[in-house]
C-alpha positions in Angstrom: 94.4 47.3 -155.7 97.6 49.4 -155.9 97.5 52.8 -154.2 98.3 55.8 -155.6 101.0 56.3 -153.1 101.8 52.3 -152.9 103.2 53.1 -156.9 105.1 56.0 -155.7 106.7 53.8 -153.3 106.9 51.1 -156.4 109.0 53.8 -158.7 111.4 54.9 -155.7 112.6 51.5 -155.2 112.8 50.5 -158.6 114.8 53.8 -158.8 117.3 53.0 -156.1 117.8 49.1 -157.0 118.3 50.5 -160.9 121.0 53.2 -158.9 124.3 52.1 -159.8 123.2 51.7 -163.7 122.0 55.0 -163.5 125.2 56.2 -162.3 127.4 54.2 -164.4 125.2 55.5 -166.9 125.7 59.3 -166.4 128.9 58.8 -166.1 129.2 56.9 -169.5 127.9 60.4 -170.8 130.0 62.5 -169.0 133.5 61.0 -169.8 132.6 61.4 -173.3 131.1 64.7 -174.2 129.8 64.9 -177.3 128.4 68.3 -178.6 124.8 68.8 -180.2 123.8 66.9 -182.7 127.1 64.4 -182.3 125.6 62.4 -179.7 126.2 59.1 -180.9 128.0 57.3 -177.8 125.2 58.7 -175.3 122.4 58.0 -178.3 123.9 54.2 -178.2 124.2 53.9 -174.0 120.9 55.4 -173.4 119.0 53.8 -175.7 120.6 49.9 -175.0 119.9 50.8 -171.1 116.4 51.6 -171.7 116.1 48.7 -174.1 117.4 46.4 -171.2 114.8 47.9 -169.1 112.4 46.7 -171.4 111.1 50.2 -173.1 110.5 49.5 -176.8 112.9 52.0 -178.5 113.0 53.9 -181.7 116.4 55.0 -182.3 117.1 58.0 -184.6 114.0 59.1 -184.0 113.4 62.2 -186.2 117.0 63.5 -185.9 119.8 61.1 -185.8 120.9 61.1 -182.2 117.5 61.6 -181.0 115.4 58.4 -179.5 111.9 57.4 -178.4 111.4 55.2 -175.6 108.4 53.7 -174.4 105.9 51.6 -172.5 102.5 51.1 -171.5 99.6 50.6 -173.2 98.3 50.5 -177.4 98.3 54.3 -179.2 96.0 56.3 -178.3 95.0 54.1 -175.1 95.2 56.4 -172.0 97.1 59.7 -171.2 101.1 59.8 -172.3 103.5 61.3 -169.9 106.7 62.1 -171.0 110.3 62.7 -169.4 113.2 63.8 -171.2 116.6 63.4 -172.2 119.0 65.8 -172.6 122.8 64.7 -173.6 125.0 67.2 -175.1 127.7 69.3 -174.0 129.7 72.1 -174.4 132.4 73.3 -176.1 136.0 72.8 -174.9 134.5 72.4 -171.0 132.2 69.0 -171.4 129.0 68.5 -169.4 129.2 72.1 -167.5 125.4 72.0 -167.9 125.0 68.8 -166.0 123.3 67.1 -169.4 124.4 63.8 -168.0 122.6 64.2 -164.9 119.2 65.7 -166.4 119.6 61.7 -169.1 120.3 60.3 -166.3 117.6 61.8 -164.0 115.0 61.1 -166.9 115.8 57.8 -167.7 115.3 56.8 -163.9 112.0 58.3 -163.8 111.1 57.1 -166.7 111.7 53.1 -164.6 110.1 54.5 -162.1 106.8 55.1 -164.0 107.1 52.0 -165.6 107.1 50.1 -162.6 104.2 52.0 -161.3 102.3 51.2 -164.7 103.6 47.7 -164.3 101.8 47.4 -161.0 98.9 49.2 -160.9 96.5 45.7 -161.6 94.7 48.0 -164.7 95.7 50.1 -167.3 96.6 53.8 -166.7 98.2 55.0 -169.9 101.6 55.1 -170.9 105.1 56.3 -170.2 107.5 58.0 -173.0 110.9 58.9 -172.2 112.2 61.3 -175.1 116.4 61.9 -176.2 116.8 65.6 -177.1 119.8 66.3 -179.0 121.2 69.7 -179.3 119.7 71.9 -176.1 123.1 73.5 -176.0 122.6 75.9 -180.1 121.0 73.8 -182.8 117.3 73.7 -181.2 116.9 70.2 -181.1 113.5 70.2 -179.3 112.2 72.5 -182.2 113.2 69.7 -184.6 111.6 67.1 -182.8 108.3 69.5 -182.3 108.4 70.4 -186.1 108.7 66.6 -186.8 105.0 65.8 -184.5 107.4 64.4 -181.7 104.9 65.6 -178.9 101.0 65.2 -181.1 100.2 62.2 -178.9 102.2 63.3 -175.7 100.0 65.1 -172.9 102.3 66.4 -170.7 106.4 66.7 -170.6 109.0 67.2 -167.3 112.5 67.0 -167.4 115.2 68.3 -164.2 118.1 70.5 -164.1 121.1 70.6 -162.3 121.9 74.4 -160.4 124.6 75.0 -158.0 123.9 74.6 -154.5 120.5 75.6 -152.7 118.9 76.3 -156.1 115.7 74.3 -155.7 112.4 75.6 -157.4 109.7 73.9 -159.4 108.9 76.2 -161.5 111.9 78.1 -162.8 112.1 80.9 -165.1 114.1 81.1 -168.5 114.2 83.5 -171.2 113.0 83.7 -174.6 115.9 83.6 -176.9 116.9 84.2 -180.7 120.5 83.7 -182.0 121.7 86.5 -184.0 124.0 85.9 -187.1 125.7 89.3 -189.6 128.4 89.1 -192.2 130.3 92.1 -193.1 131.4 92.9 -196.5 134.0 95.6 -196.9 136.7 95.0 -199.6 140.6 93.9 -199.0 143.8 95.5 -199.6 147.3 95.7 -198.3 147.0 97.1 -194.7 150.4 99.2 -195.2 151.2 100.0 -198.4 147.5 100.9 -199.4 145.1 100.9 -196.8 142.9 103.8 -198.4 141.8 101.2 -201.5 140.2 99.0 -198.8 136.6 98.9 -196.9 137.5 97.4 -193.6 134.7 94.6 -191.9 136.5 94.4 -188.9 136.4 98.0 -188.7 132.1 96.9 -188.6 132.3 94.5 -186.9 133.9 96.0 -184.0 130.7 99.1 -184.0 128.4 96.5 -184.7 129.8 95.0 -180.8 130.4 98.5 -179.5 126.8 99.6 -180.4 125.6 96.6 -178.7 127.1 96.9 -175.3 126.1 100.9 -175.6 123.0 100.3 -176.5 122.7 97.9 -173.1 121.8 101.1 -170.8 118.6 101.4 -172.6 117.6 98.0 -172.2 115.3 96.6 -169.4 116.7 95.2 -166.4 115.3 91.3 -167.6 116.9 91.8 -171.0 120.2 90.3 -172.4 122.2 90.3 -175.2 126.1 89.2 -175.4 127.8 88.0 -178.2 131.3 87.3 -180.3 133.4 88.0 -183.5 133.6 85.0 -184.4 135.6 85.6 -187.9 138.0 89.1 -187.6 139.8 88.9 -190.7 142.8 86.6 -192.2 146.2 88.6 -191.3 146.8 92.1 -189.9 148.3 92.8 -193.2 145.3 92.7 -195.1 142.2 94.9 -194.5 139.3 92.5 -193.6 137.3 91.8 -196.1 134.5 90.1 -194.6 133.7 89.4 -190.9 131.4 87.8 -188.4 129.8 88.6 -185.2 126.8 86.1 -183.5 124.7 87.9 -180.8 122.5 86.0 -178.3 119.2 87.9 -177.2 117.3 87.0 -174.6 113.9 88.5 -172.8 111.9 87.3 -170.3 108.8 87.0 -173.3 108.7 86.5 -176.8 106.9 89.3 -177.6 109.9 91.4 -176.0 112.1 89.7 -178.3 110.8 91.2 -181.6 111.5 94.9 -179.9 115.0 93.8 -179.0 115.4 91.9 -182.8 114.4 95.7 -184.0 117.1 97.4 -182.1 119.9 95.3 -182.8 119.1 95.3 -186.5 119.7 99.3 -186.3 122.9 98.4 -184.4 124.3 96.5 -187.4 122.9 98.5 -190.2 124.5 101.9 -188.5 128.1 99.8 -188.1 128.1 98.8 -191.7 127.0 102.7 -193.4 129.0 104.4 -190.9 131.9 102.0 -192.1 131.3 101.5 -196.0 130.4 98.0 -195.7 127.4 96.0 -197.0 126.0 93.3 -194.5 123.7 90.2 -194.4 122.1 88.9 -191.5 119.7 86.2 -189.8 117.7 85.2 -187.0 118.1 81.5 -186.4 116.7 79.2 -183.0 113.9 80.7 -181.5 113.6 79.7 -178.1 110.3 80.5 -176.2 110.5 81.4 -172.7 109.6 78.7 -170.7 105.5 78.2 -169.0 105.8 76.0 -166.0 101.9 74.7 -165.4 101.0 75.4 -161.8 99.5 72.4 -161.3 102.2 70.2 -162.0 104.9 72.2 -160.3 102.7 71.8 -157.0 102.2 68.2 -157.1 106.4 68.2 -157.4 106.6 70.1 -155.6 104.5 68.1 -152.8 106.1 64.5 -154.0 110.0 66.5 -153.7 109.4 67.8 -149.9 108.4 64.1 -148.7 112.4 63.9 -149.5 112.9 66.7 -147.1 113.8 68.9 -150.8 113.9 73.1 -149.0 112.9 75.1 -152.0 114.0 78.6 -152.3 112.0 81.3 -151.0 109.9 83.7 -153.3 112.4 86.6 -152.6 115.1 84.2 -153.9 113.7 83.3 -156.2 113.1 86.4 -157.5 117.1 86.5 -158.4 116.2 84.2 -160.5 114.6 86.7 -163.1 117.0 87.0 -165.6 118.2 83.4 -166.1 119.2 81.2 -169.3 117.4 79.7 -172.2 116.6 76.3 -173.4 114.0 74.6 -175.7 112.1 72.8 -173.6 110.4 76.5 -173.7 109.4 75.7 -176.9 108.0 71.9 -175.5 105.7 74.2 -173.1 103.9 75.9 -175.7 102.8 72.5 -177.2 102.0 70.8 -174.2 101.9 71.5 -170.5 104.8 71.1 -168.8 107.4 71.6 -165.7 111.4 72.0 -165.7 112.7 72.1 -162.1 116.3 73.2 -161.3 117.6 71.2 -158.2 121.1 71.9 -156.8 124.3 70.0 -156.3 127.3 70.4 -153.7 128.6 73.5 -154.6 128.5 77.3 -155.1 130.1 77.7 -158.5 127.6 78.1 -161.8 126.9 75.9 -164.8 128.6 76.8 -167.7 132.1 76.7 -165.4 134.8 74.1 -165.8 133.8 73.6 -161.5 130.4 73.0 -162.5 131.7 69.9 -164.8 133.6 68.7 -162.2 130.9 69.3 -160.2 128.1 67.0 -162.6 130.9 64.0 -162.6 130.8 63.6 -158.6 129.2 60.7 -156.8 128.0 63.8 -154.5 125.8 64.9 -157.6 124.0 61.3 -157.2 121.7 61.5 -154.3 120.5 64.8 -155.4 119.7 63.2 -159.4 118.0 60.6 -158.0 115.6 62.3 -155.7 114.6 64.0 -158.6 113.9 61.3 -161.2 111.3 60.0 -158.1 109.8 63.2 -157.4 109.3 63.8 -161.6 108.0 59.6 -161.5 105.9 60.2 -158.7 104.2 63.8 -160.1 103.6 61.3 -163.5 102.0 59.0 -160.9 99.5 61.3 -159.5 98.5 62.5 -162.7 98.4 59.3 -164.1 96.0 58.0 -161.1 93.5 60.9 -161.7 93.4 60.1 -165.2 92.0 62.4 -167.5 89.3 64.2 -165.7 92.0 65.6 -164.0 94.2 66.1 -167.3 91.3 68.6 -168.1 92.7 70.8 -165.2 96.0 71.4 -166.2 94.9 71.5 -170.0 92.6 74.6 -168.7 95.5 76.5 -167.3 97.6 75.3 -169.9 95.6 77.1 -173.1 95.2 79.8 -170.3 98.6 80.6 -169.9 99.7 80.6 -173.8 96.8 82.9 -174.6 98.4 85.0 -171.4 102.0 84.7 -172.4 101.3 85.4 -176.3 99.2 88.6 -175.6 102.8 89.9 -173.4 
């Protein structure tokens, strides 16, 4: 009967054997960047790829560009480990967050886990490769959670590329919510009779300035940043309608409530001082990321066998104020991890330079290594079985309790 270590070797060898196909998959996604909920080409190439490699594929799963690919056991039989693919791009600058590599990593890990299940000689459980659209705005995973996509999943994992030497098995990610406000004034000729108007652009600008001034009193780990998305029609018309969007981020969802209240006050103050009316709404709540300690430790142990050097605790502290992800919401549903891995670039993500890095051949080695690490971590859990999973679930319950009380 195959040992746990031999299954890890098999998983790694299968990923290596598929490396050319995996790179072509990544390149197809990278060369054809698609925005949230419109990832039709990525959906096709990923589902075709997984079907080719023997997965049972459900296309358009709950969302038009989501999918679920499964292998092993019948429904309800054994543990079900999930690896996640993301594949949406950013406006104008393409795959500057490396979602083509996240998709490749998830697909590669799925191949490795499937190979281990086939070679085990006994039923170990199941693997699910879940395609999740719209991480860059839209909260695709939140919609999938609401649709019940994680009800039969025991744990979920994915990896995210970063700049050089940013290697950590358990990075932080902030809770985030989007704030949209519309100011309503009264149109008038800006030169002939401006006194007859009520300037909604003034309200938008004052709101923006209120938010900027408020930063002095915000905690160092809180973040607010926004844009005026509609500033009016023409300079010679007093704007009667303007729109502003802000992203609000804090380390925990509980802290986010305080920041939401402060933001509403800033918007209402701007409206009152300019004589405008306003409407506002909050959308797309992303919860902070909860990295399961046991899964993170397993991942780190496996990564070290490939010579991966992780950041020191002091270096990790610099990541305290980070981005946000709807993977955070997933980690409130099931135990999970979201490791970072560094590429051969010193430029941070969400830049054109990072887009170049995610499409380069140099990105392949760390991506495939992390696919192997995810697969090996899954094999650790599957081989140790339900009793070991109980330990992970207990940690998960304790983490939830702590995060919901912060």
